[in-house]
ZAPAPA-642846 format. One line per 2 residues: number of its first residue (from 1); for each residue x, y, z of N, C-alpha, C. Coordinates in steps of 0.2 Angstrom, whole numbers, padded with zeros to 4 digits. Layout:
NUM) X Y Z X Y Z X Y Z  ...
//
This chain:
1) -0027 -0048 -0016 -0021 -0049 -0019 -0016 -0048 -0013  -0010 -0052 -0014 -0005 -0051 -0009 -0003 -0043 -0009
3) 0000 -0041 -0003 0001 -0034 -0002 0008 -0032 -0005  0013 -0037 -0005 0019 -0035 -0008 0019 -0034 -0015
5) 0016 -0038 -0019 0017 -0037 -0027 0010 -0035 -0030  0004 -0037 -0026 -0002 -0036 -0029 -0004 -0040 -0035
7) 0000 -0046 -0036 -0001 -0050 -0042 -0003 -0057 -0040  -0003 -0059 -0034 -0005 -0065 -0032 -0011 -0066 -0028
9) -0016 -0070 -0030 -0022 -0070 -0027 -0021 -0074 -0020  -0024 -0072 -0015 -0024 -0075 -0009 -0030 -0080 -0007
11) -0029 -0084 -0003 -0034 -0089 -0001 -0039 -0085 0003  -0045 -0088 0003 -0051 -0085 0007 -0049 -0084 0014
13) -0051 -0079 0017 -0050 -0078 0024 -0043 -0074 0026  -0039 -0074 0021 -0032 -0071 0022 -0032 -0063 0020
15) -0030 -0059 0024 -0030 -0052 0022 -0025 -0050 0017  -0028 -0046 0012 -0024 -0044 0006 -0027 -0037 0004
17) -0024 -0035 -0002 -0027 -0029 -0005 -0033 -0031 -0009  -0038 -0028 -0008 -0044 -0029 -0012 -0044 -0026 -0019
19) -0045 -0031 -0024 -0044 -0029 -0031 -0051 -0030 -0035  -0053 -0026 -0039 -0059 -0026 -0043 -0058 -0027 -0050
21) -0062 -0030 -0053 -0062 -0032 -0061 -0069 -0032 -0063  -0070 -0029 -0069 -0076 -0029 -0072 -0078 -0022 -0076
23) -0084 -0022 -0079 -0086 -0016 -0083 -0087 -0010 -0079  -0088 -0011 -0073 -0089 -0005 -0068 -0083 -0002 -0066
25) -0077 -0005 -0067 -0071 -0002 -0065 -0068 0003 -0071  -0066 0009 -0068 -0063 0014 -0073 -0058 0011 -0077
27) -0057 0014 -0083 -0052 0012 -0088 -0045 0014 -0085  -0045 0020 -0082 -0038 0022 -0079 -0039 0030 -0078
29) -0033 0032 -0075 -0033 0039 -0073 -0031 0043 -0080  -0035 0049 -0081 -0034 0053 -0087 -0027 0055 -0087
31) -0024 0053 -0093 -0017 0056 -0094 -0012 0055 -0089  -0013 0049 -0085 -0008 0048 -0079 -0006 0040 -0080
33) -0002 0039 -0085 0000 0032 -0086 0004 0029 -0080  0008 0034 -0076 0012 0032 -0070 0007 0030 -0065
35) 0002 0033 -0064 -0003 0031 -0059 -0006 0025 -0060  -0008 0024 -0067 -0011 0018 -0069 -0007 0012 -0068
37) 0000 0012 -0069 0005 0007 -0067 0005 0005 -0060  0003 0010 -0056 0003 0008 -0048 -0003 0004 -0046
39) -0009 0006 -0050 -0015 0003 -0047 -0018 -0002 -0051  -0016 -0004 -0057 -0019 -0009 -0061 -0014 -0015 -0062
41) -0016 -0021 -0061 -0012 -0027 -0062 -0016 -0032 -0067  -0013 -0036 -0070 -0016 -0041 -0075 -0015 -0048 -0071
43) -0020 -0052 -0071 -0020 -0058 -0068 -0025 -0063 -0073  -0022 -0068 -0075 -0026 -0073 -0080 -0029 -0069 -0085
45) -0026 -0064 -0088 -0029 -0061 -0094 -0034 -0055 -0092  -0036 -0055 -0086 -0040 -0049 -0083 -0037 -0044 -0080
47) -0039 -0038 -0081 -0036 -0032 -0078 -0040 -0030 -0071  -0036 -0030 -0066 -0039 -0028 -0059 -0036 -0021 -0057
49) -0041 -0018 -0054 -0039 -0012 -0050 -0038 -0013 -0043  -0032 -0011 -0040 -0030 -0012 -0033 -0033 -0006 -0030
51) -0038 -0007 -0025 -0042 -0002 -0022 -0038 0002 -0016  -0033 -0001 -0014 -0030 0002 -0008 -0033 0000 -0001
53) -0038 -0004 -0002 -0041 -0006 0004 -0039 -0013 0006  -0038 -0015 0012 -0035 -0021 0015 -0041 -0025 0018
55) -0042 -0031 0016 -0048 -0035 0018 -0047 -0042 0016  -0053 -0046 0017 -0053 -0053 0015 -0060 -0055 0014
57) -0061 -0061 0011 -0067 -0064 0009 -0069 -0068 0015  -0075 -0068 0018 -0076 -0072 0024 -0079 -0079 0021
59) -0081 -0083 0026 -0083 -0090 0024 -0090 -0090 0020  -0094 -0084 0021 -0100 -0083 0017 -0099 -0080 0010
61) -0093 -0078 0009 -0092 -0074 0002 -0092 -0067 0003  -0093 -0064 0009 -0093 -0057 0009 -0086 -0054 0010
63) -0085 -0048 0007 -0079 -0044 0008 -0079 -0040 0014  -0074 -0042 0018 -0073 -0038 0025 -0067 -0033 0024
65) -0068 -0027 0024 -0063 -0022 0024 -0060 -0021 0031  -0054 -0022 0032 -0051 -0022 0039 -0046 -0016 0040
67) -0044 -0013 0034 -0039 -0007 0035 -0038 -0004 0028  -0034 0001 0028 -0032 0005 0022 -0024 0003 0021
69) -0022 0002 0015 -0015 0000 0014 -0011 0006 0016  -0013 0012 0014 -0009 0018 0016 -0008 0019 0024
71) -0013 0016 0028 -0012 0016 0035 -0007 0011 0038  -0005 0006 0034 -0001 0001 0036 0006 0003 0038
73) 0008 0001 0044 0015 0003 0046 0020 -0003 0045  0025 -0001 0042 0031 -0006 0041 0036 -0005 0046
75) 0037 -0010 0051 0042 -0010 0056 0047 -0015 0055  0053 -0013 0053 0058 -0017 0051 0056 -0023 0046
77) 0052 -0021 0041 0050 -0026 0037 0044 -0030 0038  0041 -0029 0044 0035 -0032 0046 0029 -0028 0045
79) 0024 -0030 0042 0018 -0026 0041 0014 -0026 0048  0012 -0020 0050 0008 -0019 0056 0001 -0015 0053
81) -0004 -0018 0054 -0011 -0015 0053 -0013 -0012 0059  -0014 -0005 0058 -0016 -0001 0064 -0023 -0004 0067
83) -0027 -0006 0063 -0033 -0009 0066 -0032 -0015 0071  -0027 -0019 0069 -0025 -0025 0073 -0023 -0023 0080
85) -0019 -0018 0080 -0016 -0015 0087 -0022 -0011 0091  -0026 -0008 0087 -0032 -0004 0090 -0037 -0009 0093
87) -0038 -0015 0089 -0043 -0020 0092 -0041 -0022 0099  -0034 -0023 0099 -0031 -0026 0106 -0032 -0021 0111
89) -0030 -0014 0109 -0030 -0009 0114 -0038 -0008 0117  -0043 -0009 0112 -0050 -0008 0114 -0052 -0013 0120
91) -0048 -0019 0120 -0050 -0024 0125 -0048 -0022 0132  -0043 -0017 0133 -0041 -0014 0139 -0047 -0010 0142
93) -0049 -0012 0148 -0055 -0009 0151 -0055 -0001 0152  -0050 0002 0152 -0049 0009 0153 -0050 0013 0146
95) -0049 0010 0140 -0049 0013 0134 -0056 0015 0131  -0057 0022 0130 -0063 0024 0127 -0062 0024 0119
97) -0057 0027 0117 -0056 0028 0110 -0048 0028 0109  -0046 0025 0103 -0039 0024 0102 -0038 0025 0094
99) -0032 0027 0092 -0030 0027 0085 -0022 0025 0085  -0020 0021 0080 -0013 0019 0079 -0011 0022 0073
101) -0005 0025 0072 -0002 0027 0066 0006 0025 0066  0009 0025 0060 0016 0024 0060 0019 0031 0059
103) 0025 0031 0063 0029 0038 0063 0036 0035 0061  0040 0040 0057 0047 0038 0055 0051 0036 0061
105) 0056 0031 0059 0060 0029 0064 0067 0027 0061  0072 0030 0063 0079 0029 0060 0081 0022 0060
107) 0080 0018 0065 0082 0011 0065 0077 0006 0061  0071 0007 0062 0066 0002 0059 0062 0004 0053
109) 0063 0011 0051 0059 0013 0045 0053 0017 0048  0049 0013 0052 0043 0016 0055 0043 0013 0062
111) 0039 0016 0066 0037 0013 0073 0030 0015 0074  0027 0011 0078 0020 0012 0080 0019 0017 0086
113) 0014 0021 0084 0012 0026 0090 0005 0025 0091  0003 0025 0097 -0004 0024 0099 -0006 0031 0103
115) -0012 0033 0101 -0016 0038 0104 -0021 0035 0108  -0022 0037 0114 -0027 0034 0118 -0031 0039 0122
117) -0038 0039 0121 -0042 0043 0126 -0045 0038 0131  -0044 0039 0137 -0046 0035 0142 -0054 0037 0144
119) -0057 0032 0147 -0064 0033 0149 -0064 0038 0154  -0070 0041 0155 -0071 0046 0160 -0069 0044 0167
121) -0065 0047 0171 -0063 0045 0178 -0057 0041 0178  -0054 0038 0172 -0049 0033 0173 -0042 0037 0172
123) -0037 0034 0175 -0030 0036 0174 -0026 0030 0172  -0020 0031 0169 -0016 0026 0167 -0009 0029 0165
125) -0004 0024 0165 0002 0026 0163 0004 0023 0157  0010 0025 0154 0012 0022 0148 0015 0015 0149
127) 0018 0014 0155 0021 0008 0157 0015 0003 0158  0009 0005 0161 0004 0000 0161 0002 -0002 0154
129) 0001 0002 0149 -0001 0000 0143 0005 -0004 0139  0011 -0002 0140 0016 -0006 0137 0016 -0013 0140
131) 0015 -0014 0146 0014 -0021 0149 0008 -0025 0146  0003 -0021 0145 -0003 -0024 0143 -0002 -0026 0135
133) 0002 -0022 0132 0003 -0024 0125 0008 -0030 0124  0013 -0030 0129 0018 -0035 0129 0014 -0042 0130
135) 0009 -0042 0134 0005 -0048 0135 0001 -0050 0130  -0001 -0045 0125 -0007 -0047 0121 -0005 -0046 0113
137) 0001 -0044 0111 0003 -0044 0104 0010 -0045 0103  0012 -0046 0097 0019 -0048 0095 0023 -0041 0096
139) 0029 -0043 0097 0034 -0037 0099 0034 -0032 0094  0034 -0033 0088 0035 -0028 0083 0029 -0024 0082
141) 0023 -0026 0085 0017 -0022 0085 0016 -0017 0091  0020 -0018 0096 0019 -0014 0102 0021 -0007 0101
143) 0016 -0002 0102 0018 0005 0101 0024 0007 0105  0028 0010 0102 0034 0013 0105 0033 0020 0108
145) 0028 0023 0106 0026 0029 0109 0018 0028 0110  0016 0031 0116 0009 0031 0118 0008 0038 0121
147) 0003 0041 0118 0001 0048 0120 -0007 0048 0122  -0008 0050 0128 -0014 0050 0131 -0017 0057 0129
149) -0024 0057 0126 -0027 0063 0124 -0034 0063 0127  -0036 0070 0128 -0043 0071 0130 -0048 0070 0124
151) -0045 0071 0118 -0049 0070 0112 -0045 0067 0107  -0048 0063 0103 -0045 0061 0097 -0050 0063 0091
153) -0047 0066 0086 -0051 0069 0080 -0055 0063 0077  -0061 0065 0075 -0065 0060 0072 -0069 0064 0066
155) -0071 0061 0061 -0075 0064 0056 -0083 0065 0058  -0087 0068 0054 -0094 0069 0056 -0098 0062 0057
157) -0095 0057 0055 -0099 0050 0056 -0095 0046 0061  -0090 0049 0065 -0087 0046 0070 -0081 0042 0069
159) -0079 0042 0063 -0073 0038 0061 -0066 0042 0063  -0062 0038 0066 -0056 0041 0068 -0052 0044 0062
161) -0049 0050 0063 -0045 0053 0057 -0038 0052 0059  -0035 0046 0057 -0028 0044 0058 -0024 0049 0054
163) -0026 0051 0048 -0022 0056 0044 -0020 0062 0048  -0025 0065 0052 -0023 0071 0056 -0018 0069 0061
165) -0019 0063 0065 -0014 0062 0070 -0007 0060 0067  -0007 0057 0061 -0001 0056 0058 0003 0062 0056
167) -0001 0067 0054 0002 0073 0052 0004 0077 0058  0001 0077 0063 0003 0080 0070 0009 0077 0072
169) 0010 0071 0072 0016 0067 0074 0022 0069 0070  0021 0069 0063 0026 0071 0059 0029 0078 0060
171) 0024 0083 0062 0026 0090 0063 0030 0090 0070  0028 0086 0075 0032 0086 0081 0039 0083 0080
173) 0040 0079 0076 0046 0075 0075 0051 0080 0070  0048 0085 0067 0052 0089 0063 0057 0094 0067
//
């Protein structure tokens, strides 16, 4: 479904919010009509649950999850998917691990911040990465802040914990 309203089905291959419909989907949150209004939509007489996952259906009919809606950064009205920025940063030969989050910004609502762990023995500057980003992504996606880290928090299965980084960044800006 489209990300703005969650009420329009998107063409195959286009990223949107994944919605589920069928007998396996819960009826709703217990005594939480407000929450139900946020996550359920009706389309052509069927009731769909908006999962909060962003993805698309590939050419073979498989659902590909690409991000979480909560992780999306809105920069001056433009949607920035952290994974898109991370995928580009991973093409830089010095990057071992990276994570991208949105942080508050007075002018644009949010701005992109990148956390980067360099490969062993590598050194880099923010300016080097800014130039790399300018050459490889749209201007609104370019991280306005870049923080080099010795470690980036990951879960037990190795998934980057963006929430931890976002919370750290919010505490620093307070």
